C-alpha positions in Angstrom: 15.9 13.7 -13.3 15.5 10.0 -12.6 17.3 9.0 -9.4 16.5 5.3 -9.4 16.1 3.4 -12.6 15.0 0.0 -11.3 11.8 -1.1 -9.6 11.7 -0.5 -5.8 8.4 -2.1 -4.8 6.4 -5.3 -5.4 2.7 -5.4 -4.7 2.4 -9.1 -4.2 -1.3 -10.2 -4.2 -1.5 -13.4 -2.1 -5.2 -13.7 -3.0 -8.0 -11.4 -4.1 -10.3 -13.1 -1.6 -11.4 -11.0 1.4 -13.5 -11.4 4.5 -14.7 -7.8 4.3 -16.9 -6.1 1.7 -15.6 -2.5 1.6 -17.8 -0.2 -0.3 -14.8 1.6 -1.9 -13.1 -1.6 -3.2 -14.0 -4.3 -5.7 -11.1 -6.7 -5.1 -13.2 -8.8 -2.8 -15.7 -9.5 -5.6 -13.1 -11.3 -7.7 -12.7 -15.1 -7.7 -9.2 -16.0 -6.8 -6.6 -18.7 -6.1 -3.9 -18.5 -3.5 -0.2 -18.0 -4.4 2.1 -20.9 -3.8 5.3 -21.1 -1.7 7.3 -22.4 -4.7 6.3 -19.4 -6.9 7.0 -17.0 -4.1 10.5 -18.4 -3.5 11.4 -18.1 -7.2 9.8 -14.7 -7.6 11.4 -13.2 -4.6 14.9 -14.2 -5.8 14.2 -12.6 -9.2 12.8 -9.5 -7.5 16.0 -9.2 -5.6 17.9 -9.3 -8.9 15.7 -6.6 -10.3 16.6 -4.3 -7.4 13.3 -4.4 -5.5 13.7 -3.5 -1.8 10.1 -3.6 -0.4 7.6 -6.4 -0.7 3.9 -5.6 0.1 2.0 -8.8 0.7 -1.5 -7.7 -0.1 -4.9 -8.7 -1.2 -7.9 -9.1 -0.6 -7.1 -9.9 3.0 -3.6 -11.3 3.1 -4.1 -13.1 6.4 -6.5 -15.4 4.6 -3.4 -17.1 3.2 -2.2 -19.6 5.8 1.3 -19.6 4.5 1.7 -15.8 4.8 4.2 -16.2 7.8 6.4 -18.4 5.6 6.3 -15.8 2.7 7.3 -13.1 5.2 10.1 -15.1 6.7 11.5 -15.9 3.3 11.3 -12.2 2.2 13.1 -11.1 5.4 15.8 -13.7 4.9 16.5 -12.3 1.5 16.8 -8.8 3.0 13.5 -7.2 1.8 11.5 -4.8 3.9 8.0 -6.3 4.4 4.6 -4.7 4.6 1.1 -6.1 5.4 -2.2 -4.3 5.7 -5.1 -6.1 7.4 -8.6 -5.4 8.5 -7.8 -7.1 11.8 -10.3 -9.9 11.7 -7.7 -12.7 11.6 -4.7 -10.9 13.2 -5.2 -11.8 16.9 -5.2 -15.6 16.3 -2.2 -15.3 13.8 -0.2 -12.6 15.6 2.3 -15.0 17.2 3.1 -16.5 13.8 3.6 -13.1 12.3 5.7 -11.8 15.1 8.9 -10.1 14.0 8.3 -10.8 10.3 6.5 -7.5 9.3 8.4 -4.3 9.2 5.4 -2.1 8.4 2.2 -3.6 9.9 -0.9 -1.6 9.1 -4.4 -2.1 10.7 -7.2 -0.5 8.7 -9.5 1.8 10.7 -11.5 4.5 9.2 -13.4 5.9 12.2 -13.1 6.0 16.0 -16.8 5.1 16.0 -17.6 1.4 15.8 -20.8 1.6 13.8 -19.3 4.0 11.2 -16.2 1.9 10.6 -18.1 -1.4 10.4 -20.7 0.1 8.0 -18.0 1.2 5.6 -16.2 -2.2 5.8 -19.4 -4.3 5.4 -18.5 -6.5 8.4 -18.1 -6.0 12.1 -14.3 -5.6 12.4 -13.9 -2.5 14.6 -13.5 -4.6 17.8 -11.0 -6.9 16.1 -8.8 -3.9 15.2 -8.8 -2.7 18.8 -7.9 -6.3 19.9 -5.3 -6.4 17.2 -3.7 -3.3 18.6 -3.6 -4.7 22.1 -2.2 -8.1 21.0 0.4 -6.5 18.7 1.7 -4.2 21.5 1.9 -7.1 23.9 4.1 -8.9 21.4 6.4 -5.9 21.0 5.2 -5.0 17.5 4.8 -1.4 16.3 1.7 -1.4 14.1 0.2 1.7 12.4 -3.4 2.7 11.8 -4.2 3.2 8.2 -7.1 5.7 7.9 -8.7 6.0 4.5 -9.9 9.5 4.2 -13.3 10.4 2.7 -15.3 13.6 3.1 -17.7 11.8 5.4 -15.1 10.8 7.9 -12.8 13.8 8.0 -14.7 14.8 11.2 -13.5 11.6 12.8 -9.8 12.3 12.5 -9.6 14.3 15.7 -11.2 11.5 17.8 -9.0 8.8 16.1 -5.9 10.8 16.9 -7.0 11.7 20.5 -8.5 8.4 21.6 -6.8 5.6 19.6 -3.4 6.4 18.0 -1.9 8.8 20.5 -2.7 6.8 23.7 -1.4 3.6 22.0 1.8 5.3 20.6 0.8 4.4 17.0 1.5 6.3 13.8 -1.7 7.5 12.1 -1.3 7.1 8.3 -3.7 9.3 6.3 -4.6 7.6 3.0 -6.8 9.9 0.9 -9.4 7.9 -1.0 -9.1 7.5 -4.8 -11.3 6.3 -7.6 -10.4 3.8 -10.3 -12.2 1.9 -13.1 -15.8 1.4 -12.1 -15.1 2.1 -8.4 -16.4 5.6 -7.6 -16.3 7.0 -4.1 -18.0 10.3 -5.0 -15.7 11.7 -2.3 -13.3 14.1 -4.0 -12.0 16.4 -1.2 -12.6 20.1 -1.7 -9.7 22.6 -1.6 -10.6 23.5 1.9 -10.7 19.9 3.0 -7.4 19.3 1.4 -6.0 22.2 3.4 -7.4 20.7 6.6 -5.9 17.3 5.9 -2.5 18.9 5.0 -2.4 20.7 8.4 -3.5 17.6 10.2 -0.7 15.7 8.6 1.9 17.9 10.2 1.1 16.7 13.7 3.3 14.5 15.7 2.6 10.8 15.2 0.8 11.4 11.9 2.0 10.5 8.4 0.6 12.1 5.3 2.5 12.2 2.0 2.1 15.9 1.2 2.6 15.2 -2.5 -0.7 13.3 -2.4 -2.4 16.6 -1.6 -0.6 18.5 -4.2 -1.4 15.9 -6.9 -5.1 16.3 -6.1 -4.8 20.1 -6.3 -3.2 19.6 -9.7 -6.1 17.4 -11.0 -4.1 14.1 -10.7 -1.9 12.5 -13.3 -2.0 14.1 -16.8 -1.2 11.8 -19.7 0.5 14.6 -21.7 3.1 15.0 -18.9 2.7 12.0 -16.6 4.0 11.9 -13.1 3.0 8.2 -12.7 5.9 5.7 -12.9 3.9 2.7 -11.9 5.4 0.1 -14.1 9.0 1.1 -13.8 8.9 1.5 -10.0 6.4 -1.2 -9.0 5.9 -4.8 -10.0 2.5 -6.2 -9.5 2.1 -10.0 -9.2 -1.3 -11.6 -9.2 -2.5 -14.6 -7.2 -2.4 -16.6 -10.5 1.4 -15.9 -10.7 1.1 -13.3 -13.4 2.9 -10.0 -13.9 0.3 -7.3 -14.3 1.1 -4.2 -16.4 1.2 -1.3 -16.2 -0.5 -1.5 -12.8 -3.1 -3.6 -11.0 -6.0 -1.0 -10.9 -5.7 -0.1 -14.6 -3.9 -3.2 -15.8 -4.0 -3.7 -19.5 -2.3 -7.1 -19.7 -1.2 -10.1 -17.7 1.9 -12.1 -18.4 2.3 -15.7 -16.9 5.6 -15.7 -15.0 6.4 -19.4 -15.2 9.5 -19.1 -13.0 11.1 -16.5 -15.2 10.1 -13.1 -13.6 13.5 -11.5 -14.2 13.5 -12.3 -18.0 9.9 -11.5 -18.3 10.1 -8.1 -16.8 13.1 -7.2 -19.1 11.6 -8.6 -22.3 11.0 -6.1 -25.1 7.2 -6.7 -25.2 6.9 -6.1 -21.5 9.0 -3.0 -21.5 7.0 -1.5 -24.4 3.8 -1.9 -22.3 5.6 -0.6 -19.2 6.6 2.5 -21.2 2.9 3.4 -21.3 2.8 4.1 -17.6 0.8 7.2 -16.9 0.0 7.6 -20.6 -3.1 5.4 -21.1 -6.5 7.2 -21.4 -7.6 5.7 -18.1 -4.5 7.3 -16.5 -5.8 10.8 -16.9 -6.6 12.3 -13.5 -5.3 9.2 -11.6 -4.4 9.7 -8.0 -3.8 6.0 -6.9 -1.6 6.3 -3.8 0.1 3.0 -4.0 1.7 3.9 -7.4 2.2 7.5 -6.8 4.2 7.0 -3.6 7.1 5.2 -5.4 6.7 7.4 -8.4 7.4 10.5 -6.3 10.5 8.8 -4.8 12.5 7.9 -7.9 12.9 11.2 -9.7 13.3 14.8 -8.8 10.2 16.9 -9.3 8.1 19.2 -7.1 6.3 16.0 -5.9 9.6 14.5 -4.8 10.5 17.4 -2.6 7.0 17.6 -1.1 7.0 13.9 -0.4 10.5 13.8 1.1 9.9 15.3 4.6 7.0 13.1 5.5 8.7 10.0 4.0 11.9 10.6 6.1 9.7 11.3 9.1 7.9 7.9 8.8 11.0 5.8 8.0 12.9 7.4 10.9 10.0 6.6 13.2 9.8 3.0 12.0 13.6 2.5 11.8 13.3 1.2 8.2 15.7 3.9 6.8 18.6 1.8 8.1 17.6 -1.1 5.9 16.8 1.1 2.9 20.3 2.5 2.9 21.9 -0.7 3.9 23.2 0.0 7.4 22.4 -1.7 10.7 
């Protein structure tokens, strides 16, 4: 049963450019403009009309955009919950400008070992993440560590928890790796590894959406009976000010927004394409976390009930539940 019939999240790509070269991502390879403040202003107001509550300013590396603090301030003024994920390279010098503007600030760190993390990211950013943690805490921020889980770094989870997240009072977010398009990680977790990850996710100070684990055990999304609700829960806006449908990673079509996002999203042609969410050939077996998370949240299913405890745990820890339900 569908509980929420409007989109709840916007993945707003401020640029595809990045100052890292992660082996498991191809976004940094794309040429890209930067979004403009004028477009952001118009689009945020339309996103509010559409019922969206969370804005994820993403990339590429979102801190490459010098106006990111202005975008965040505007989003907060309009009542959105804001999220930003960064590799940490630019955070220390921009931290003061971002202070108080990001509800969910994530620093990407995939190993407690410097060389291992830097090798996977293609640049030396480990020390910048540790410095970002120190600076953020001094400013009164409450960042999280986003740990992308591969078979090769499962063994690093214990050290990450023991040496970095727990001593610093940070939430450790476990983000199981996924494949899409031509990007192949070759890192599908075995049933035994999924069991280990599931158990680790139950620890204090650790967030893991248990439905991610179940979806992988089930072989991902199946186009005959899709669980994915990407297009109806999540709006994707490109750096070129386009609406991308049905999702960024498997996007079939891009629509110029031209200051009319509300009308564009509700147009018959757009809605026909949105209705293909989870049903395209490329959707078979999909486990892309950023679309599955909102998909699990909007309708009752076994994934909804498996996702609920960890979601409540995280939002209680971060205090965002009050804004999601409109109190405080």
